[in-house]
C-alpha positions as CSV (number, residue, x, y, z in Angstrom):
1,X,108.3,-137.7,87.4
2,X,110.2,-135.0,89.2
3,X,109.5,-135.6,92.9
4,X,111.4,-135.3,96.2
5,X,113.5,-138.4,96.7
6,X,113.0,-138.2,100.5
7,X,109.2,-138.5,100.4
8,X,107.8,-141.6,102.0
9,X,104.3,-143.1,102.6
10,X,104.5,-141.8,106.2
11,X,104.8,-138.3,105.0
12,X,101.4,-138.6,103.2
13,X,99.8,-139.5,106.6
14,X,101.4,-136.4,108.2
15,X,99.7,-134.0,105.8
16,X,97.3,-135.8,108.0
17,X,66.1,-127.6,89.8
18,X,64.3,-127.9,87.0
19,X,63.6,-131.5,87.4
20,X,60.0,-132.9,87.1
21,X,58.4,-133.4,90.5
22,X,58.3,-137.2,90.0
23,X,61.9,-137.5,88.8
24,X,64.1,-139.8,90.9
25,X,67.8,-139.4,90.6
26,X,70.5,-141.9,91.2
27,X,70.9,-140.5,94.7
28,X,67.2,-140.2,95.5
29,X,67.2,-136.4,94.8
30,X,64.9,-134.8,92.3
31,X,66.7,-131.5,92.4
32,X,64.4,-130.0,95.0
33,X,64.3,-132.4,97.9
34,X,65.5,-135.8,98.9
35,X,62.9,-138.6,98.8
36,X,63.0,-141.8,100.8
37,X,62.9,-144.8,98.4
38,X,62.3,-148.4,98.8
39,X,64.5,-151.4,98.3
40,X,65.4,-150.5,94.7
41,X,67.7,-147.7,95.7
42,X,69.7,-145.8,98.3
43,X,67.7,-144.9,101.4
44,X,67.6,-141.3,102.5
45,X,66.5,-140.8,106.1
46,X,64.5,-137.6,107.0
47,X,65.9,-135.5,104.2
48,X,69.5,-136.6,104.7
49,X,71.7,-138.8,102.6
50,X,72.8,-141.4,105.1
51,X,75.8,-142.6,103.1
52,X,77.3,-139.1,103.4
53,X,76.8,-139.1,107.2
54,X,78.4,-142.5,107.4
55,X,81.2,-141.3,105.2
56,X,81.9,-138.4,107.6
57,X,81.6,-140.8,110.6
58,X,84.4,-142.9,109.2
59,X,86.5,-139.8,108.7
60,X,85.8,-138.8,112.3
61,X,86.8,-142.2,113.6
62,X,90.0,-142.2,111.6
63,X,90.8,-138.7,112.8
64,X,90.3,-139.3,116.5
65,X,92.2,-142.6,116.4
66,X,95.1,-141.2,114.4
67,X,95.5,-138.1,116.5
68,X,95.3,-140.1,119.7
69,X,98.0,-142.5,118.5
70,X,100.1,-139.5,117.4
71,X,99.9,-137.9,120.8
72,X,100.4,-140.9,123.2
73,X,102.0,-143.8,121.3
74,X,105.6,-144.4,122.3
75,X,108.2,-143.3,119.7
76,X,109.8,-146.7,119.6
77,X,106.5,-148.1,118.3
78,X,106.0,-145.3,115.9
79,X,109.2,-146.3,114.2
80,X,107.8,-149.7,113.2
81,X,106.8,-150.5,109.6
82,X,103.1,-151.0,110.4
83,X,102.9,-147.4,111.8
84,X,104.2,-146.0,108.5
85,X,101.3,-147.6,106.7
86,X,99.0,-146.6,109.5
87,X,100.0,-143.0,108.8
88,X,99.5,-143.5,105.1
89,X,95.9,-144.7,105.7
90,X,95.2,-141.7,107.9
91,X,96.4,-139.5,105.1
92,X,93.0,-140.1,103.6
93,X,91.2,-138.5,106.5
94,X,91.5,-134.9,105.4
95,X,90.6,-135.7,101.8
96,X,87.4,-137.4,103.1
97,X,86.5,-134.4,105.3
98,X,87.1,-131.9,102.6
99,X,85.4,-133.8,99.8
100,X,82.4,-134.4,102.1
101,X,82.3,-130.7,102.8
102,X,82.1,-129.8,99.1
103,X,79.6,-132.6,98.5
104,X,77.3,-131.4,101.3
105,X,77.6,-127.8,100.1
106,X,76.7,-128.7,96.6
107,X,73.8,-130.8,97.5
108,X,72.1,-128.2,99.6
109,X,73.1,-125.3,97.3
110,X,71.8,-126.8,94.0
111,X,68.6,-127.9,95.8
112,X,67.9,-124.3,96.9
113,X,69.8,-122.4,94.2
114,X,67.5,-119.3,94.1
115,X,67.9,-118.8,97.9
116,X,71.7,-118.8,97.7
117,X,72.2,-116.8,94.5
118,X,70.7,-113.7,95.9
119,X,71.1,-111.7,99.2
120,X,68.8,-113.2,101.8
121,X,68.6,-115.2,104.9
122,X,70.1,-118.4,103.5
123,X,73.1,-116.6,102.2
124,X,73.6,-114.6,105.5
125,X,73.4,-117.8,107.5
126,X,76.0,-119.5,105.3
127,X,78.4,-116.5,105.6
128,X,77.9,-116.5,109.3
129,X,78.7,-120.2,109.6
130,X,81.8,-120.1,107.5
131,X,83.2,-117.0,109.3
132,X,82.5,-118.9,112.6
133,X,84.4,-122.0,111.3
134,X,87.4,-119.8,110.4
135,X,87.3,-118.1,113.8
136,X,87.2,-121.4,115.6
137,X,90.2,-122.6,113.6
138,X,92.3,-119.6,114.8
139,X,91.0,-119.7,118.4
140,X,92.3,-123.3,118.6
141,X,95.8,-121.9,117.8
142,X,95.9,-119.2,120.4
143,X,98.8,-119.6,122.8
144,X,96.8,-117.4,125.3
145,X,93.6,-115.6,125.3
146,X,95.4,-112.2,125.0
147,X,95.9,-110.5,121.7
148,X,98.5,-108.2,123.4
149,X,100.7,-111.2,124.2
150,X,100.1,-112.6,120.6
151,X,101.2,-109.3,119.1
152,X,104.5,-109.5,121.0
153,X,105.0,-113.2,120.6
154,X,108.1,-114.7,118.9
155,X,108.0,-115.7,115.2
156,X,107.5,-119.4,116.0
157,X,104.3,-118.6,118.0
158,X,103.0,-116.4,115.2
159,X,103.6,-119.1,112.7
160,X,101.7,-121.6,114.8
161,X,98.8,-119.2,115.2
162,X,98.5,-118.3,111.5
163,X,99.0,-121.8,110.2
164,X,96.1,-123.1,108.1
165,X,94.4,-126.3,109.4
166,X,91.3,-128.0,108.1
167,X,88.8,-125.5,109.6
168,X,90.5,-122.5,108.0
169,X,90.8,-124.2,104.6
170,X,87.1,-125.4,104.6
171,X,85.8,-122.1,106.0
172,X,87.6,-119.9,103.5
173,X,86.9,-122.2,100.5
174,X,83.2,-122.5,101.2
175,X,83.0,-118.8,101.8
176,X,84.5,-118.1,98.4
177,X,82.1,-120.7,96.9
178,X,79.0,-119.1,98.5
179,X,80.0,-115.7,97.2
180,X,80.7,-117.2,93.8
181,X,77.1,-118.7,93.7
182,X,75.8,-115.2,94.4
183,X,78.1,-113.5,91.9
184,X,77.9,-116.0,89.0
185,X,74.1,-116.7,89.3
186,X,74.1,-119.6,86.9
187,X,74.7,-123.2,87.9
188,X,76.8,-124.0,84.9
189,X,79.1,-121.0,85.4
190,X,79.5,-121.9,89.1
191,X,80.4,-125.5,88.3
192,X,82.9,-124.4,85.7
193,X,84.5,-122.1,88.3
194,X,84.8,-125.0,90.8
195,X,86.2,-127.4,88.2
196,X,88.8,-124.8,87.1
197,X,89.7,-123.9,90.6
198,X,90.3,-127.6,91.5
199,X,92.5,-128.2,88.5
200,X,94.4,-124.9,89.0
201,X,95.1,-125.6,92.7
202,X,96.3,-129.1,92.0
203,X,98.6,-128.3,89.1
204,X,100.0,-125.1,90.8
205,X,100.6,-126.8,94.1
206,X,104.2,-127.8,93.4
207,X,105.2,-124.3,92.3
208,X,103.3,-122.6,95.1
209,X,105.0,-124.8,97.7
210,X,108.4,-123.9,96.3
211,X,107.6,-120.2,96.3
212,X,108.9,-118.0,99.1
213,X,105.4,-116.8,100.1
214,X,106.5,-115.3,103.4
215,X,108.9,-112.9,101.6
216,X,106.1,-111.5,99.4
217,X,102.9,-111.8,101.5
218,X,101.8,-111.0,105.0
219,X,102.1,-113.9,107.3
220,X,98.4,-114.6,107.6
221,X,98.0,-114.8,103.8
222,X,101.3,-116.7,103.2
223,X,99.9,-119.4,105.4
224,X,97.2,-120.2,102.8
225,X,99.8,-120.7,100.1
226,X,102.2,-123.3,101.3
227,X,103.7,-124.9,104.5
228,X,106.4,-122.2,105.2
229,X,104.3,-121.2,108.3
230,X,103.8,-124.8,109.3
231,X,100.4,-124.9,107.6
232,X,99.2,-128.4,107.3
233,X,96.4,-127.7,104.9
234,X,97.1,-124.7,102.6
235,X,94.6,-124.1,99.9
236,X,96.8,-125.7,97.3
237,X,96.2,-128.6,96.7
238,X,93.8,-129.4,99.6
239,X,90.9,-127.1,98.6
240,X,90.8,-129.1,95.4
241,X,89.0,-131.9,97.3
242,X,86.3,-129.4,98.3
243,X,85.8,-128.1,94.8
244,X,85.8,-131.7,93.5
245,X,83.0,-132.6,96.0
246,X,81.0,-129.7,94.6
247,X,81.5,-130.8,91.0
248,X,80.4,-134.4,91.9
249,X,77.3,-133.0,93.7
250,X,76.4,-131.3,90.4
251,X,76.8,-134.6,88.7
252,X,74.3,-136.1,91.2
253,X,71.9,-133.2,90.5
254,X,72.1,-133.6,86.7
255,X,71.9,-137.4,86.8
256,X,68.8,-137.0,89.0
257,X,66.9,-136.0,85.8
258,X,67.6,-139.2,83.9
259,X,68.7,-142.3,85.8
260,X,67.3,-144.3,88.6
261,X,68.7,-144.4,92.1
262,X,70.4,-147.7,91.6
263,X,72.7,-146.2,89.1
264,X,74.6,-144.3,91.8
265,X,77.0,-147.1,92.7
266,X,78.2,-148.0,89.2
267,X,78.6,-144.4,88.3
268,X,80.6,-143.6,91.4
269,X,82.7,-146.7,90.8
270,X,83.3,-145.6,87.2
271,X,84.4,-142.2,88.3
272,X,86.7,-143.8,90.9
273,X,88.1,-146.2,88.3
274,X,88.9,-143.3,85.9
275,X,90.9,-141.6,88.7
276,X,92.7,-144.7,89.8
277,X,93.4,-146.1,86.4
278,X,94.3,-142.7,85.1
279,X,96.9,-142.2,87.8
280,X,98.5,-145.6,87.0
281,X,98.6,-144.8,83.3
282,X,99.9,-141.2,83.8
283,X,102.8,-142.2,86.1
284,X,105.0,-142.9,83.1
285,X,104.4,-139.5,81.5
286,X,106.9,-136.6,81.8
287,X,105.9,-134.4,84.7
288,X,109.2,-132.5,84.8
289,X,107.4,-129.2,84.0
290,X,106.0,-129.3,87.5
291,X,109.5,-129.0,88.9
292,X,110.9,-130.9,91.8
293,X,108.2,-131.6,94.4
294,X,107.0,-134.1,97.0
295,X,104.8,-136.7,95.4
296,X,103.1,-137.3,98.7
297,X,102.3,-133.7,99.6
298,X,101.8,-131.8,96.3
299,X,101.9,-134.4,93.5
300,X,98.9,-134.1,91.2
301,X,98.9,-137.8,90.6
302,X,98.6,-138.6,94.3
303,X,95.8,-136.1,94.6
304,X,93.9,-137.8,91.8
305,X,94.6,-141.2,93.4
306,X,93.2,-140.2,96.7
307,X,90.2,-138.7,95.0
308,X,89.6,-142.1,93.4
309,X,89.9,-143.9,96.7
310,X,87.4,-141.4,98.3
311,X,84.9,-141.9,95.5
312,X,85.2,-145.7,95.8
313,X,84.6,-145.5,99.5
314,X,81.5,-143.4,98.9
315,X,80.3,-145.9,96.4
316,X,80.7,-148.7,98.9
317,X,78.6,-146.8,101.4
318,X,75.9,-146.2,98.8
319,X,75.9,-149.9,98.1
320,X,75.6,-150.6,101.8
321,X,72.6,-148.4,101.9
322,X,71.1,-150.2,98.9
323,X,71.6,-153.6,100.5
324,X,70.0,-152.5,103.8
325,X,67.6,-149.7,102.7
326,X,65.4,-149.8,105.8
327,X,68.2,-149.9,108.3
328,X,67.9,-147.0,110.7
329,X,64.9,-145.6,108.9
330,X,62.2,-147.0,111.2
331,X,60.3,-144.5,113.3
332,X,58.1,-144.3,116.3
333,X,55.4,-141.9,117.5
334,X,56.2,-139.8,120.6
335,X,53.4,-137.4,121.6
336,X,52.1,-137.4,118.1
337,X,55.5,-136.6,116.6
338,X,57.3,-139.1,114.4
339,X,60.8,-139.7,115.6
340,X,63.5,-142.1,114.3
341,X,64.4,-145.2,116.3
342,X,67.6,-144.5,118.1
343,X,69.7,-147.5,117.3
344,X,73.3,-147.7,116.3
345,X,72.6,-146.5,112.7
346,X,71.0,-143.4,114.1
347,X,74.0,-142.8,116.4
348,X,76.4,-143.1,113.5
349,X,74.3,-140.7,111.5
350,X,74.3,-138.1,114.3
351,X,78.0,-138.4,114.7
352,X,78.4,-137.8,111.0
353,X,76.3,-134.7,111.2
354,X,78.2,-133.2,114.2
355,X,81.7,-133.5,112.9
356,X,82.6,-129.9,113.8
357,X,81.8,-130.6,117.5
358,X,83.8,-133.8,117.5
359,X,86.7,-132.1,115.8
360,X,86.9,-129.2,118.2
361,X,86.4,-131.2,121.4
362,X,88.9,-133.9,120.6
363,X,91.5,-131.3,119.8
364,X,90.9,-129.5,123.1
365,X,91.2,-132.8,125.0
366,X,94.4,-134.0,123.2
367,X,96.2,-130.7,122.7
368,X,94.6,-128.5,125.3
369,X,93.9,-124.7,125.3
370,X,94.7,-121.7,127.5
371,X,91.7,-122.9,129.7
372,X,92.4,-126.6,130.0
373,X,95.3,-129.1,130.3
374,X,96.0,-131.7,127.6
375,X,96.8,-135.3,127.2
376,X,99.7,-134.2,125.0
377,X,101.4,-132.5,127.9
378,X,100.4,-134.8,130.8
379,X,100.8,-138.2,129.1
380,X,103.0,-137.6,126.0
381,X,104.4,-140.3,123.8
382,X,104.9,-142.8,126.5
383,X,102.2,-145.5,126.0
384,X,102.4,-148.9,124.5
385,X,100.0,-150.1,121.8
386,X,97.3,-151.6,124.2
387,X,97.3,-148.5,126.4
388,X,97.0,-146.2,123.3
389,X,94.0,-148.2,122.1
390,X,92.3,-148.0,125.5
391,X,92.9,-144.2,125.6
392,X,91.4,-143.9,122.1
393,X,88.4,-146.0,123.0
394,X,87.8,-144.0,126.2
395,X,88.1,-140.7,124.4
396,X,85.8,-141.8,121.5
397,X,83.2,-143.1,123.9
398,X,83.3,-139.8,125.8
399,X,83.0,-137.9,122.5
400,X,79.9,-140.0,121.5
401,X,78.1,-139.2,124.7
402,X,79.0,-135.5,124.5
403,X,78.0,-135.3,120.9
404,X,74.6,-137.0,121.4
405,X,73.9,-134.7,124.3
406,X,74.9,-131.7,122.1
407,X,72.7,-132.9,119.2
408,X,69.7,-133.5,121.5
409,X,70.1,-130.0,123.0
410,X,70.4,-128.4,119.6
411,X,67.4,-130.2,118.0
412,X,65.0,-130.5,120.9
413,X,65.6,-127.1,122.6
414,X,66.6,-124.9,119.6
415,X,65.8,-121.6,121.2
416,X,67.5,-122.4,124.4
417,X,70.5,-123.8,122.4
418,X,70.8,-120.5,120.4
419,X,70.8,-118.5,123.7
420,X,73.4,-120.8,125.1
421,X,75.6,-120.5,122.0
422,X,75.5,-116.7,121.9
423,X,76.1,-116.5,125.6
424,X,79.1,-118.7,125.4
425,X,80.4,-116.7,122.4
426,X,79.9,-113.4,124.2
427,X,81.6,-114.7,127.4
428,X,84.6,-115.9,125.4
429,X,84.9,-112.6,123.5
430,X,84.7,-110.7,126.8
431,X,87.3,-112.9,128.3
432,X,89.7,-112.4,125.4
433,X,89.1,-108.6,125.6
434,X,89.8,-108.4,129.3
435,X,92.8,-110.7,128.9
436,X,94.1,-108.5,126.1
437,X,93.8,-105.5,128.4
438,X,95.8,-107.2,131.0
439,X,93.0,-108.0,133.5
440,X,93.6,-111.8,133.1
441,X,96.4,-113.8,131.5
442,X,96.1,-117.5,131.0
443,X,98.7,-119.3,128.9
444,X,99.3,-122.8,127.9
């Protein structure tokens, strides 16, 4: 295999229906809605697939812990052997997030296909959300809330602003997928498109990363091609995990017409085994046609290996649901309204639902913004292991409290929440406008 000889495990971490109404699929989904099942299958609480929320919670936990250690852990400790494998494990965080994004997109889209395959409210809301995700991704990169300063910034600052992180990748990919649903109309065509896109991005990644994109494309577009602009998650190969999640969700949709819910775990394990075993068998093949590339960053075999691990983890969480089908699903009556018991399973589920909030807030705390200081600047890489663990625990506990408050506000006061959201958005837009006109100027 032609790969970069300098690649290490640490580098991998750095890349840090038409179903009958009574049909019950192997994920409790009959093609139209989720149904809570008994002890014979995976439990689905209040229309949500709990295993997916738990899956995203684990990704959030890994993300916050990994970023905290990256920011505060002393360099002398980061050089130890265990930290190399720590970085390798955290290299699975982004695949988990992106696969989960594709899986959630597919589940909700196939369930309400007619709503998303024509112009209407559902499609408009999707487009609005994905554009918002992309905008947040770029806002987090702003060196100051002044476009005038950005236009005159040095090349290094522009590269940092235009680099593609997880939010831009997910936002752009799902935006394309939503438009593809509308354009292609048929489920089969759409799934074929997603499968072809995943394979193409994975196989072309080595060539795209070797291509001088900056010399041929505007900076903002080049950032989606490779890492020349310091992009951490360009579309190739990373969007492949999103497309793979959509393809798997279609498998769940189709299998819902035939099998029982208890089939989910063995089928996911089988899919995982095919990926993992296939990777081991294919490593002796001649991959020289891909050219010299980094196995850890753009290698197709490592992509398939990580996909297998992600599928295996999802299968394990489905099995966990099946063993404890009633956990977190009990409810109580409050003023005539049925509400779930708010124990730790409910908390984990909420955190899995609100990953965008956790993502944004933890980055603001660790890396700062033009409006707030950061742990990165005020603490730096000066802490021993125990201190780093305590900082992570403190940050994560704070994130839990903030996220639960945010979720309560959003679900219990939806009209007020929407007013707050648009007021905050308008205020930020006005601030950026006035800063760009020179009335204010705050920089990090």
